[in-house]
C-alpha positions as a Python dict, from the first residue, in 0.01 Angstrom:
ca = {
    (1, 'X'): (0, 0, 0),
    (2, 'X'): (110, 358, -57),
    (3, 'X'): (-27, 709, -59),
    (4, 'X'): (68, 1016, -259),
    (5, 'X'): (350, 1078, -14),
    (6, 'X'): (609, 809, 41),
    (7, 'X'): (518, 594, 343),
    (8, 'X'): (885, 569, 433),
    (9, 'X'): (906, 948, 448),
    (10, 'X'): (612, 946, 690),
    (11, 'X'): (787, 703, 922),
    (12, 'X'): (1153, 797, 897),
    (13, 'X'): (1239, 488, 691),
    (14, 'X'): (1058, 240, 918),
    (15, 'X'): (773, 15, 810),
    (16, 'X'): (451, 212, 876),
    (17, 'X'): (262, 91, 1179),
    (18, 'X'): (-61, 63, 977),
    (19, 'X'): (114, -188, 752),
    (20, 'X'): (205, -399, 1054),
    (21, 'X'): (-153, -398, 1179),
    (22, 'X'): (-282, -496, 835),
    (23, 'X'): (-25, -777, 829),
    (24, 'X'): (-142, -916, 1163),
    (25, 'X'): (-504, -897, 1046),
    (26, 'X'): (-410, -1091, 732),
    (27, 'X'): (-247, -1356, 951),
    (28, 'X'): (-563, -1375, 1163),
    (29, 'X'): (-770, -1446, 852),
    (30, 'X'): (-510, -1702, 743),
    (31, 'X'): (-539, -1883, 1080),
    (32, 'X'): (-917, -1853, 1059),
    (33, 'X'): (-924, -2042, 730),
    (34, 'X'): (-665, -2298, 832),
    (35, 'X'): (-893, -2391, 1121),
    (36, 'X'): (-1202, -2384, 898),
    (37, 'X'): (-1071, -2571, 594),
    (38, 'X'): (-888, -2852, 773),
    (39, 'X'): (-1229, -3012, 833),
    (40, 'X'): (-1300, -3034, 457),
    (41, 'X'): (-1009, -3280, 423),
    (42, 'X'): (-1020, -3443, 767),
    (43, 'X'): (-1392, -3514, 728),
    (44, 'X'): (-1313, -3764, 449),
    (45, 'X'): (-1124, -3981, 698),
    (46, 'X'): (-1382, -3910, 969),
    (47, 'X'): (-1660, -4022, 733),
    (48, 'X'): (-1479, -4349, 666),
    (49, 'X'): (-1421, -4408, 1038),
    (50, 'X'): (-1774, -4321, 1155),
    (51, 'X'): (-1959, -4453, 843),
    (52, 'X'): (-2140, -4127, 765),
    (53, 'X'): (-2349, -4080, 450),
    (54, 'X'): (-2284, -3786, 218),
    (55, 'X'): (-2585, -3612, 371),
    (56, 'X'): (-2450, -3653, 726),
    (57, 'X'): (-2108, -3534, 609),
    (58, 'X'): (-2274, -3226, 460),
    (59, 'X'): (-2445, -3156, 793),
    (60, 'X'): (-2114, -3190, 978),
    (61, 'X'): (-1951, -2944, 738),
    (62, 'X'): (-2239, -2697, 768),
    (63, 'X'): (-2263, -2707, 1151),
    (64, 'X'): (-1979, -2456, 1176),
    (65, 'X'): (-2182, -2202, 982),
    (66, 'X'): (-2477, -2217, 1220),
    (67, 'X'): (-2265, -2056, 1491),
    (68, 'X'): (-2093, -1835, 1235),
    (69, 'X'): (-2422, -1694, 1110),
    (70, 'X'): (-2588, -1665, 1452),
    (71, 'X'): (-2306, -1458, 1604),
    (72, 'X'): (-2234, -1241, 1300),
    (73, 'X'): (-2473, -950, 1376),
    (74, 'X'): (-2378, -921, 1746),
    (75, 'X'): (-2007, -942, 1656),
    (76, 'X'): (-2041, -631, 1438),
    (77, 'X'): (-2215, -445, 1718),
    (78, 'X'): (-1952, -558, 1971),
    (79, 'X'): (-1667, -444, 1746),
    (80, 'X'): (-1834, -104, 1704),
    (81, 'X'): (-1879, -66, 2079),
    (82, 'X'): (-1569, -235, 2224),
    (83, 'X'): (-1318, -185, 1943),
    (84, 'X'): (-1174, -432, 1696),
    (85, 'X'): (-854, -511, 1888),
    (86, 'X'): (-1017, -683, 2184),
    (87, 'X'): (-1293, -846, 1980),
    (88, 'X'): (-1050, -993, 1725),
    (89, 'X'): (-804, -1112, 1991),
    (90, 'X'): (-1063, -1290, 2202),
    (91, 'X'): (-1230, -1432, 1891),
    (92, 'X'): (-908, -1604, 1780),
    (93, 'X'): (-852, -1733, 2133),
    (94, 'X'): (-1209, -1871, 2149),
    (95, 'X'): (-1210, -2053, 1817),
    (96, 'X'): (-859, -2194, 1873),
    (97, 'X'): (-973, -2359, 2196),
    (98, 'X'): (-1273, -2514, 2022),
    (99, 'X'): (-1050, -2636, 1739),
    (100, 'X'): (-843, -2821, 1998),
    (101, 'X'): (-1164, -2974, 2141),
    (102, 'X'): (-1298, -3098, 1804),
    (103, 'X'): (-1151, -3452, 1818),
    (104, 'X'): (-1286, -3495, 2171),
    (105, 'X'): (-1633, -3389, 2055),
    (106, 'X'): (-1623, -3634, 1763),
    (107, 'X'): (-1519, -3920, 1993),
    (108, 'X'): (-1810, -3851, 2229),
    (109, 'X'): (-2096, -3823, 1979),
    (110, 'X'): (-2218, -3655, 1662),
    (111, 'X'): (-2414, -3391, 1861),
    (112, 'X'): (-2102, -3306, 2064),
    (113, 'X'): (-1903, -3267, 1743),
    (114, 'X'): (-2175, -3031, 1622),
    (115, 'X'): (-2146, -2830, 1946),
    (116, 'X'): (-1771, -2793, 1895),
    (117, 'X'): (-1813, -2683, 1534),
    (118, 'X'): (-2096, -2439, 1614),
    (119, 'X'): (-1893, -2288, 1900),
    (120, 'X'): (-1593, -2251, 1673),
    (121, 'X'): (-1815, -2075, 1419),
    (122, 'X'): (-1928, -1825, 1685),
    (123, 'X'): (-1567, -1722, 1738),
    (124, 'X'): (-1475, -1694, 1371),
    (125, 'X'): (-1786, -1480, 1309),
    (126, 'X'): (-1614, -1182, 1474),
    (127, 'X'): (-1311, -1184, 1244),
    (128, 'X'): (-1421, -959, 959),
    (129, 'X'): (-1638, -715, 1159),
    (130, 'X'): (-1347, -664, 1403),
    (131, 'X'): (-1096, -611, 1122),
    (132, 'X'): (-1327, -370, 938),
    (133, 'X'): (-1361, -175, 1263),
    (134, 'X'): (-982, -139, 1274),
    (135, 'X'): (-953, -64, 903),
    (136, 'X'): (-1191, 230, 945),
    (137, 'X'): (-919, 407, 1147),
    (138, 'X'): (-598, 243, 1026),
    (139, 'X'): (-644, 236, 646),
    (140, 'X'): (-646, 549, 431),
    (141, 'X'): (-923, 586, 168),
    (142, 'X'): (-677, 552, -121),
    (143, 'X'): (-546, 225, 23),
    (144, 'X'): (-877, 47, 82),
    (145, 'X'): (-887, -182, -221),
    (146, 'X'): (-534, -304, -156),
    (147, 'X'): (-583, -338, 220),
    (148, 'X'): (-901, -541, 172),
    (149, 'X'): (-745, -754, -104),
    (150, 'X'): (-446, -826, 124),
    (151, 'X'): (-689, -918, 402),
    (152, 'X'): (-880, -1150, 173),
    (153, 'X'): (-549, -1302, 58),
    (154, 'X'): (-540, -1466, 400),
    (155, 'X'): (-832, -1684, 287),
    (156, 'X'): (-654, -1869, 3),
    (157, 'X'): (-323, -1868, 193),
    (158, 'X'): (-485, -2036, 494),
    (159, 'X'): (-683, -2264, 265),
    (160, 'X'): (-371, -2359, 68),
    (161, 'X'): (-181, -2437, 386),
    (162, 'X'): (-466, -2648, 523),
    (163, 'X'): (-525, -2839, 199),
    (164, 'X'): (-156, -2908, 136),
    (165, 'X'): (-81, -3025, 490),
    (166, 'X'): (-401, -3180, 621),
    (167, 'X'): (-406, -3475, 381),
    (168, 'X'): (-44, -3554, 464),
    (169, 'X'): (-106, -3528, 839),
    (170, 'X'): (-420, -3745, 816),
    (171, 'X'): (-237, -4009, 614),
    (172, 'X'): (69, -4023, 840),
    (173, 'X'): (-57, -3929, 1187),
    (174, 'X'): (-437, -3952, 1187),
    (175, 'X'): (-704, -3685, 1157),
    (176, 'X'): (-716, -3577, 1529),
    (177, 'X'): (-360, -3438, 1509),
    (178, 'X'): (-481, -3188, 1247),
    (179, 'X'): (-705, -3010, 1499),
    (180, 'X'): (-450, -3013, 1780),
    (181, 'X'): (-180, -2857, 1558),
    (182, 'X'): (-411, -2595, 1409),
    (183, 'X'): (-549, -2490, 1746),
    (184, 'X'): (-198, -2423, 1873),
    (185, 'X'): (-125, -2196, 1574),
    (186, 'X'): (-411, -1968, 1682),
    (187, 'X'): (-285, -1951, 2040),
    (188, 'X'): (58, -1841, 1915),
    (189, 'X'): (-104, -1562, 1710),
    (190, 'X'): (-279, -1437, 2025),
    (191, 'X'): (55, -1412, 2206),
    (192, 'X'): (176, -1173, 1934),
    (193, 'X'): (-148, -975, 1888),
    (194, 'X'): (-234, -855, 2237),
    (195, 'X'): (97, -682, 2325),
    (196, 'X'): (154, -529, 1978),
    (197, 'X'): (-186, -399, 1859),
    (198, 'X'): (-387, -86, 1939),
    (199, 'X'): (-744, 23, 1865),
    (200, 'X'): (-656, 386, 1793),
    (201, 'X'): (-356, 527, 1602),
    (202, 'X'): (-332, 793, 1873),
    (203, 'X'): (-260, 521, 2132),
    (204, 'X'): (35, 368, 1946),
    (205, 'X'): (358, 460, 2132),
    (206, 'X'): (594, 388, 1841),
    (207, 'X'): (409, 556, 1554),
    (208, 'X'): (571, 854, 1383),
    (209, 'X'): (402, 1191, 1424),
    (210, 'X'): (355, 1221, 1047),
    (211, 'X'): (179, 885, 1012),
    (212, 'X'): (-39, 954, 1317),
    (213, 'X'): (-147, 1290, 1175),
    (214, 'X'): (-221, 1133, 837),
    (215, 'X'): (-441, 862, 987),
    (216, 'X'): (-623, 1092, 1229),
    (217, 'X'): (-706, 1333, 948),
    (218, 'X'): (-899, 1060, 764),
    (219, 'X'): (-1038, 856, 1054),
    (220, 'X'): (-1412, 843, 1130),
    (221, 'X'): (-1534, 929, 1479),
    (222, 'X'): (-1438, 698, 1761),
    (223, 'X'): (-1633, 372, 1767),
    (224, 'X'): (-1935, 376, 1989),
    (225, 'X'): (-1979, 755, 2007),
    (226, 'X'): (-2289, 758, 1784),
    (227, 'X'): (-2595, 528, 1774),
    (228, 'X'): (-2605, 295, 1476),
    (229, 'X'): (-2844, 439, 1212),
    (230, 'X'): (-3019, 110, 1146),
    (231, 'X'): (-3309, 265, 955),
    (232, 'X'): (-3090, 459, 712),
    (233, 'X'): (-2872, 156, 651),
    (234, 'X'): (-3155, -91, 592),
    (235, 'X'): (-3355, 145, 369),
    (236, 'X'): (-3063, 200, 129),
    (237, 'X'): (-3074, 0, -198),
    (238, 'X'): (-2691, -9, -200),
    (239, 'X'): (-2694, -191, 134),
    (240, 'X'): (-2935, -453, -1),
    (241, 'X'): (-2717, -491, -309),
    (242, 'X'): (-2430, -565, -68),
    (243, 'X'): (-2639, -813, 133),
    (244, 'X'): (-2752, -1003, -177),
    (245, 'X'): (-2407, -1003, -335),
    (246, 'X'): (-2242, -1128, -18),
    (247, 'X'): (-2479, -1426, -31),
    (248, 'X'): (-2441, -1486, -405),
    (249, 'X'): (-2061, -1454, -411),
    (250, 'X'): (-2021, -1680, -110),
    (251, 'X'): (-2235, -1957, -259),
    (252, 'X'): (-1961, -2067, -501),
    (253, 'X'): (-1693, -1982, -246),
    (254, 'X'): (-1834, -2195, 39),
    (255, 'X'): (-1945, -2485, -180),
    (256, 'X'): (-1592, -2520, -317),
    (257, 'X'): (-1434, -2452, 23),
    (258, 'X'): (-1620, -2746, 176),
    (259, 'X'): (-1663, -2986, -115),
    (260, 'X'): (-1362, -2943, -345),
    (261, 'X'): (-1149, -3216, -177),
    (262, 'X'): (-1450, -3452, -176),
    (263, 'X'): (-1516, -3366, -542),
    (264, 'X'): (-1166, -3470, -643),
    (265, 'X'): (-1189, -3776, -417),
    (266, 'X'): (-1533, -3917, -506),
    (267, 'X'): (-1609, -3777, -853),
    (268, 'X'): (-1259, -3804, -997),
    (269, 'X'): (-1116, -4095, -796),
    (270, 'X'): (-808, -3936, -640),
    (271, 'X'): (-657, -4038, -305),
    (272, 'X'): (-718, -3831, 7),
    (273, 'X'): (-368, -3684, -11),
    (274, 'X'): (-391, -3608, -384),
    (275, 'X'): (-739, -3462, -338),
    (276, 'X'): (-596, -3212, -92),
    (277, 'X'): (-319, -3111, -332),
    (278, 'X'): (-551, -3081, -634),
    (279, 'X'): (-794, -2875, -427),
    (280, 'X'): (-512, -2639, -326),
    (281, 'X'): (-437, -2512, -678),
    (282, 'X'): (-761, -2315, -726),
    (283, 'X'): (-696, -2130, -401),
    (284, 'X'): (-354, -2028, -528),
    (285, 'X'): (-528, -1886, -836),
    (286, 'X'): (-763, -1696, -607),
    (287, 'X'): (-470, -1554, -411),
    (288, 'X'): (-289, -1431, -722),
    (289, 'X'): (-592, -1276, -893),
    (290, 'X'): (-742, -1134, -574),
    (291, 'X'): (-421, -963, -465),
    (292, 'X'): (-366, -819, -813),
    (293, 'X'): (-725, -693, -826),
    (294, 'X'): (-662, -457, -534),
    (295, 'X'): (-374, -288, -715),
    (296, 'X'): (-577, -273, -1037),
    (297, 'X'): (-882, -120, -867),
    (298, 'X'): (-683, 152, -689),
    (299, 'X'): (-491, 226, -1011),
    (300, 'X'): (-815, 270, -1208),
    (301, 'X'): (-945, 514, -947),
    (302, 'X'): (-619, 713, -955),
    (303, 'X'): (-650, 739, -1334),
    (304, 'X'): (-993, 900, -1305),
    (305, 'X'): (-1244, 615, -1326),
    (306, 'X'): (-1526, 658, -1074),
    (307, 'X'): (-1513, 431, -771),
    (308, 'X'): (-1869, 313, -840),
    (309, 'X'): (-1769, 202, -1192),
    (310, 'X'): (-1464, 19, -1058),
    (311, 'X'): (-1672, -164, -797),
    (312, 'X'): (-1928, -265, -1063),
    (313, 'X'): (-1666, -390, -1310),
    (314, 'X'): (-1479, -597, -1053),
    (315, 'X'): (-1786, -753, -893),
    (316, 'X'): (-1981, -833, -1209),
    (317, 'X'): (-1677, -973, -1393),
    (318, 'X'): (-1599, -1193, -1093),
    (319, 'X'): (-1952, -1333, -1066),
    (320, 'X'): (-2000, -1395, -1439),
    (321, 'X'): (-1655, -1550, -1475),
    (322, 'X'): (-1710, -1790, -1187),
    (323, 'X'): (-2054, -1884, -1325),
    (324, 'X'): (-1901, -1968, -1664),
    (325, 'X'): (-1637, -2198, -1516),
    (326, 'X'): (-1885, -2372, -1283),
    (327, 'X'): (-2115, -2447, -1578),
    (328, 'X'): (-1821, -2573, -1783),
    (329, 'X'): (-1719, -2813, -1502),
    (330, 'X'): (-2055, -2991, -1476),
    (331, 'X'): (-1975, -3309, -1672),
    (332, 'X'): (-1595, -3314, -1660),
    (333, 'X'): (-1431, -3652, -1594),
    (334, 'X'): (-1062, -3560, -1628),
    (335, 'X'): (-885, -3449, -1307),
    (336, 'X'): (-662, -3214, -1506),
    (337, 'X'): (-952, -3042, -1681),
    (338, 'X'): (-1147, -3017, -1356),
    (339, 'X'): (-841, -2865, -1189),
    (340, 'X'): (-813, -2598, -1458),
    (341, 'X'): (-1182, -2508, -1443),
    (342, 'X'): (-1180, -2484, -1063),
    (343, 'X'): (-877, -2254, -1087),
    (344, 'X'): (-1077, -2040, -1328),
    (345, 'X'): (-1383, -2034, -1103),
    (346, 'X'): (-1202, -1924, -788),
    (347, 'X'): (-958, -1702, -978),
    (348, 'X'): (-1231, -1495, -1141),
    (349, 'X'): (-1440, -1493, -823),
    (350, 'X'): (-1145, -1322, -649),
    (351, 'X'): (-1215, -1006, -850),
    (352, 'X'): (-1498, -950, -602),
    (353, 'X'): (-1230, -867, -342),
    (354, 'X'): (-1223, -526, -509),
    (355, 'X'): (-1596, -526, -580),
    (356, 'X'): (-1844, -573, -299),
    (357, 'X'): (-1600, -633, -13),
    (358, 'X'): (-1436, -286, 9),
    (359, 'X'): (-1777, -131, -62),
    (360, 'X'): (-1867, -151, 309),
    (361, 'X'): (-1594, 106, 378),
    (362, 'X'): (-1706, 317, 81),
    (363, 'X'): (-2072, 362, 172),
    (364, 'X'): (-2055, 357, 554),
    (365, 'X'): (-1696, 402, 682),
    (366, 'X'): (-1798, 471, 1043),
    (367, 'X'): (-2028, 168, 1053),
    (368, 'X'): (-1838, -69, 823),
    (369, 'X'): (-1805, -318, 1111),
    (370, 'X'): (-2181, -322, 1173),
    (371, 'X'): (-2252, -337, 800),
    (372, 'X'): (-2010, -627, 759),
    (373, 'X'): (-2195, -805, 1040),
    (374, 'X'): (-2522, -758, 852),
    (375, 'X'): (-2403, -858, 505),
    (376, 'X'): (-2188, -1146, 624),
    (377, 'X'): (-2491, -1292, 801),
    (378, 'X'): (-2647, -1327, 458),
    (379, 'X'): (-2309, -1435, 325),
    (380, 'X'): (-2309, -1725, 569),
    (381, 'X'): (-2637, -1869, 440),
    (382, 'X'): (-2446, -2059, 167),
    (383, 'X'): (-2228, -2206, 440),
    (384, 'X'): (-2533, -2353, 611),
    (385, 'X'): (-2776, -2406, 324),
    (386, 'X'): (-2545, -2426, 23),
    (387, 'X'): (-2309, -2685, 171),
    (388, 'X'): (-2598, -2900, 298),
    (389, 'X'): (-2790, -2873, -32),
    (390, 'X'): (-2476, -2969, -223),
    (391, 'X'): (-2440, -3282, -10),
    (392, 'X'): (-2805, -3370, -67),
    (393, 'X'): (-2783, -3311, -445),
    (394, 'X'): (-2469, -3526, -471),
    (395, 'X'): (-2638, -3796, -263),
    (396, 'X'): (-2952, -3794, -481),
    (397, 'X'): (-2798, -3750, -827),
    (398, 'X'): (-2460, -3916, -776),
    (399, 'X'): (-2281, -3624, -946),
    (400, 'X'): (-2193, -3259, -889),
    (401, 'X'): (-2366, -3144, -1211),
    (402, 'X'): (-2682, -2999, -1056),
    (403, 'X'): (-2494, -2845, -762),
    (404, 'X'): (-2255, -2661, -996),
    (405, 'X'): (-2542, -2537, -1217),
    (406, 'X'): (-2726, -2403, -911),
    (407, 'X'): (-2415, -2214, -799),
    (408, 'X'): (-2376, -2057, -1144),
    (409, 'X'): (-2740, -1943, -1150),
    (410, 'X'): (-2707, -1775, -811),
    (411, 'X'): (-2399, -1587, -935),
    (412, 'X'): (-2589, -1459, -1237),
    (413, 'X'): (-2863, -1322, -1013),
    (414, 'X'): (-2607, -1142, -797),
    (415, 'X'): (-2448, -978, -1102),
    (416, 'X'): (-2782, -832, -1214),
    (417, 'X'): (-2856, -692, -867),
    (418, 'X'): (-2511, -536, -841),
    (419, 'X'): (-2540, -374, -1184),
    (420, 'X'): (-2873, -212, -1095),
    (421, 'X'): (-2833, -103, -733),
    (422, 'X'): (-2471, -76, -618),
    (423, 'X'): (-2286, 249, -557),
    (424, 'X'): (-1965, 368, -393),
    (425, 'X'): (-2123, 692, -270),
    (426, 'X'): (-2171, 730, 107),
    (427, 'X'): (-2505, 607, 240),
    (428, 'X'): (-2434, 733, 593),
    (429, 'X'): (-2163, 973, 710),
}
């Protein structure tokens, strides 16, 4: 990230403190997805051990999202009232503990496993609202697309790590070790976060005077000083465009997040270890395209294109591109071809990182945390419904054809809504 002035001039040659905070937030998202995605590979071995049907496996995968969706709205309110630093730190601590307890829950009973997954989801729900709360004060307007794309890069990085290591760990050490190792990673992050992060730039003891002045000049009012304007937010068409697009974009995202290893395993006949590696490639494509999209979006704005136009181009291209590749993958039988199409689906979908996701900060910078809590509640519906429906469709039809076509259709609907109703103009001050 950079502004018109050189960041190194602002900080006397040191790395700007806002960069460090963004980096720790990216790592938090990375840990979040390591702990979330490991189940998509480990569940294959768990299914074989506990003799689950595809439908039961789908319910196990979707249990996480029940807690994730239920706690999303209150997590946005908590971040707005208490500040993102504390909320994010305690969220990582909470979900890491429940990750460690997952094998114990599975050994006791299916309901206890569901309790562990739901509780873990409650903790992870606070991640993005808490980070958006911090970004409102720590990220300059001209750096938003890049800061959000870097944040979202933690998703494929964590997913890649989980997919490339979980299969190997399961094969060599058994699936319970996956959850013990991943839970410890989160605890280590907490040990770094609490002593080195601050809610307000003004509170940072090591920040240069120039950087502090720059951030304070662009920061919204302190969190919690004004009541949340619920009516103005929920009456705005742009907010509903965000809500609908969070749901539509996440449908393909969550279906592939949960089912891609199983798709390579059951539909294409690969081993558990190979399924994890094949499933990792599309997330690498997402990382590359998503990170580049942030630079491209900010560059287009600097060259005079309106921010609303940039948001529309990125979001609609991402949705239509992903829909095309999902439709093309319906009847594929070659692992190599399927791999290429899944790379295309997640790669193009990553353009949305500079579409709807930074738009929360565009239209409601002071309440971006609350708005993220609202839209991500809708965005979690695919995690509960989409993952379960995919399992049911695969169980009934024996293929992924119908599930992929449904995902593509939902993306097309989101693109139309975004074209008609989205804007980058402020909805609330």
